[in-house]
C-alpha positions in Angstrom: 0.0 0.2 0.0 1.2 3.5 -0.7 2.5 5.7 2.1 -0.2 7.4 4.3 -0.4 11.1 4.6 -0.8 13.0 8.1 -2.0 16.2 6.7 -5.3 17.5 7.3 -6.2 17.6 3.3 -5.0 14.3 3.0 -7.6 12.3 0.8 -7.7 8.6 2.2 -10.3 7.6 -0.6 -7.8 9.1 -3.4 -4.9 7.0 -1.6 -7.0 3.8 -1.4 -7.8 4.1 -5.2 -4.1 4.8 -6.3 -3.5 1.5 -3.9 -5.7 -0.4 -6.4 -4.4 0.8 -9.5 -0.9 0.1 -8.5 -1.2 -3.4 -7.2 -1.7 -4.3 -10.8 1.9 -5.4 -12.2 3.5 -7.7 -14.8 2.9 -10.7 -12.4 -0.4 -9.7 -11.8 -2.4 -8.6 -15.0 -5.4 -9.9 -14.2 -7.0 -10.3 -10.3 -10.0 -11.3 -8.6 -11.6 -8.7 -6.1 -10.4 -11.2 -3.3 -7.1 -10.9 -4.8 -7.3 -7.0 -5.1 -8.1 -7.0 -1.6 -5.7 -8.9 -0.1 -3.2 -7.1 -2.1 -4.3 -3.6 -0.9 -5.4 -4.7 2.6 -8.8 -3.3 1.8 -12.0 -4.7 2.8 -14.0 -6.7 -0.1 -16.8 -4.1 -0.1 -14.3 -1.1 -0.3 -12.2 -2.8 -3.3 -15.2 -3.4 -5.0 -16.5 -0.2 -5.2 -13.0 1.3 -5.8 -12.7 -1.3 -8.5 -16.1 -0.5 -10.2 -15.7 3.4 -9.9 -12.2 2.8 -11.7 -14.0 0.7 -14.4 -16.8 3.2 -15.0 -14.1 6.0 -15.4 -12.4 3.7 -18.1 -9.3 2.6 -16.2 -10.2 -0.9 -15.4 -11.9 -3.7 -17.2 -13.8 -6.6 -15.7 -14.5 -10.1 -17.6 -15.5 -13.2 -16.0 -15.0 -11.8 -12.7 -11.4 -10.7 -13.4 -10.2 -7.3 -13.1 -7.3 -5.8 -15.4 -5.9 -2.3 -16.3 -7.0 -0.5 -19.4 -4.5 1.4 -21.7 -6.2 4.3 -20.3 -4.0 4.8 -17.0 -1.3 5.6 -19.5 -3.0 9.1 -19.5 -1.8 9.5 -15.8 1.5 10.0 -17.0 1.7 10.9 -20.7 0.9 14.6 -20.3 3.6 14.9 -17.8 6.0 12.8 -19.9 5.2 14.8 -23.2 5.4 17.9 -21.6 9.0 17.6 -20.3 11.0 18.8 -23.3 8.3 21.1 -24.1 8.1 23.2 -20.9 11.9 23.7 -20.9 12.0 24.8 -24.5 8.7 27.0 -24.2 10.0 28.8 -20.7 12.6 31.1 -22.2 9.9 32.2 -24.8 7.2 32.5 -22.5 9.2 34.6 -20.2 10.2 36.8 -23.1 6.4 37.2 -24.1 5.4 38.3 -20.6 8.2 40.6 -20.4 6.9 42.2 -23.3 3.3 42.1 -22.6 3.3 42.6 -19.0 0.6 39.9 -19.0 0.4 36.2 -18.0 1.1 33.5 -20.7 0.5 29.6 -20.6 0.5 26.5 -22.7 -1.9 23.8 -22.8 -2.7 20.5 -24.5 -5.7 18.6 -24.9 -6.7 15.9 -22.6 -10.2 14.6 -23.4 -12.8 17.8 -23.3 -10.3 19.5 -21.1 -7.2 21.6 -21.5 -4.4 20.7 -19.3 -1.8 23.3 -18.4 2.0 22.2 -19.2 3.6 25.4 -19.0 2.9 29.1 -17.5 4.7 32.4 -16.6 2.2 34.5 -14.5 2.4 37.9 -13.4 1.1 39.2 -9.9 -2.2 40.2 -11.1 -5.7 39.3 -9.5 -7.8 37.3 -11.6 -10.9 35.2 -11.0 -9.6 31.7 -11.4 -6.1 30.3 -10.3 -4.1 28.5 -12.8 -1.0 26.1 -12.1 0.7 23.6 -14.1 -1.9 20.6 -14.5 -4.8 22.5 -14.1 -7.7 21.6 -16.0 -10.7 23.7 -17.9 -13.1 22.5 -20.4 -11.8 23.2 -23.7 -14.9 24.8 -25.5 -14.7 27.9 -22.9 -11.2 28.4 -23.3 -8.9 30.1 -25.9 -6.3 27.5 -25.9 -9.0 24.7 -25.9 -10.7 26.4 -29.0 -7.3 26.2 -31.0 -6.9 22.3 -29.9 -10.2 21.5 -30.9 -10.1 23.5 -34.2 -7.1 21.0 -35.1 -9.4 17.9 -34.9 -11.2 16.1 -37.5 -14.9 16.1 -37.2 -14.8 12.4 -36.0 -12.4 13.3 -33.4 -14.3 16.5 -32.5 -17.4 14.2 -31.7 -15.6 11.9 -29.7 -13.8 14.5 -27.7 -16.9 16.5 -27.2 -18.8 13.5 -25.9 -16.3 12.8 -22.7 -17.7 14.7 -19.7 -15.3 17.5 -18.3 -13.0 16.4 -15.6 -12.0 19.9 -14.5 -14.5 20.7 -11.7 -15.8 23.6 -13.6 -19.4 23.2 -15.2 -19.0 23.2 -18.9 -22.0 24.9 -20.8 -24.1 23.0 -23.1 -22.6 22.7 -26.8 -24.4 24.2 -29.9 -22.4 21.5 -32.0 -23.3 23.8 -35.0 -22.5 27.2 -33.6 -19.4 25.7 -32.2 -18.3 24.3 -35.7 -18.8 27.7 -37.3 -16.7 29.1 -34.7 -13.7 26.6 -35.2 -13.7 26.8 -38.5 -13.1 30.5 -38.2 -10.1 29.7 -36.0 -9.0 27.2 -38.3 -8.8 30.0 -40.8 -7.4 32.8 -39.1 -5.1 30.8 -37.0 -6.0 32.2 -33.4 -9.0 31.9 -31.2 -10.4 34.7 -28.6 -12.3 33.8 -25.3 -14.0 36.9 -23.8 -14.8 36.4 -20.4 -16.1 32.8 -21.3 -14.2 30.8 -18.8 -14.9 33.3 -16.0 -15.9 37.0 -15.4 -13.1 39.1 -16.1 -10.8 36.8 -17.9 -9.9 37.3 -21.6 -7.6 35.6 -23.8 -6.3 35.2 -27.2 -4.5 31.9 -28.0 -2.6 30.3 -31.5 -1.1 26.6 -32.1 2.3 25.4 -31.5 3.0 22.9 -34.1 5.4 20.1 -34.3 8.0 19.5 -37.0 5.3 17.8 -39.2 3.0 20.9 -38.9 0.6 19.2 -36.5 -0.8 21.2 -33.6 0.6 19.6 -30.3 -0.1 22.6 -27.9 -1.7 26.0 -27.5 -0.3 29.0 -26.3 -2.2 32.0 -25.2 -2.0 35.7 -23.4 -4.5 36.1 -20.7 -5.5 39.8 -19.4 -8.0 41.3 -17.4 -11.1 42.5 -19.1 -11.4 45.5 -17.1 -7.8 46.6 -18.1 -7.0 45.4 -21.3 -9.5 45.7 -24.4 -9.9 43.1 -27.0 -8.5 45.4 -29.5 -5.4 45.7 -27.6 -5.2 42.0 -26.9 -5.4 41.1 -30.5 -3.9 44.0 -32.4 -0.7 44.2 -30.0 -0.2 41.1 -28.1 -1.4 38.6 -30.7 1.7 39.3 -33.0 3.9 38.9 -30.2 2.1 35.7 -29.4 2.4 34.4 -32.5 6.0 35.0 -32.9 6.8 33.4 -29.3 4.8 30.4 -30.5 6.7 30.2 -33.5 10.0 30.2 -31.9 8.7 27.3 -29.5 7.6 25.1 -32.3 10.9 25.8 -34.2 12.9 24.7 -30.8 10.5 22.0 -30.0 10.9 20.4 -33.7 14.6 20.8 -33.5 14.7 18.8 -30.0 12.5 15.9 -31.6 15.0 15.8 -34.8 17.8 15.5 -32.4 20.2 12.5 -33.5 19.3 9.3 -31.4 22.5 7.9 -30.0 22.7 4.2 -28.6 25.0 3.0 -26.3 25.7 -0.7 -25.8 27.6 -1.8 -22.9 
């Protein structure tokens, strides 16, 4: 079992769920309820509830009374792993952009129907929402989300929109026709605007960050306080700087991924 915390904010149920996930390994790829309960030192009713919850979330499958992990568990680490090189390359360009605009800038990637922040340089301003690396928001109400959704095929977009948000922020009902029209505009002009859609007082503009093959892999934005910065300032003054910064990140990212791979043999 995982080590137990002692802080007042420690969530025992989450720790137990992680115990269940980590009790599977290469020697125990499939386990019965009794085996999971024994391996995690949990009561069988508790283990059963956790397994069925994980199954409903898509992390566990069950067949003939035996439980096994699904490939969905890879998502728990893939966002972190894929953003390692990205953050190191993005940081100087984000910092330069923030120095030019005196506004916060972030990068996000798509995970289901949410965006997940993978890089951020903030300025000390009071805004309605706290944002850190790992923060999630519904993609449909965020400028970065619109950029990432616009890069999807119609089939991929339908699949993504069918997934419920895991951000903890209520996502508004989606008018599929109106959204499709908005995303078509985003694709054509190359940037997206969110004007107090995510939260009152928050305005942002975002552009795509592409890999060496031209595929959209992330989005990058500038966020401002709506009472201080107009849409005109955001799109006419900050957007060109954002496009340049995103282009530099894309160039560095492409160079990093095309670096020679050297295999060392003992």
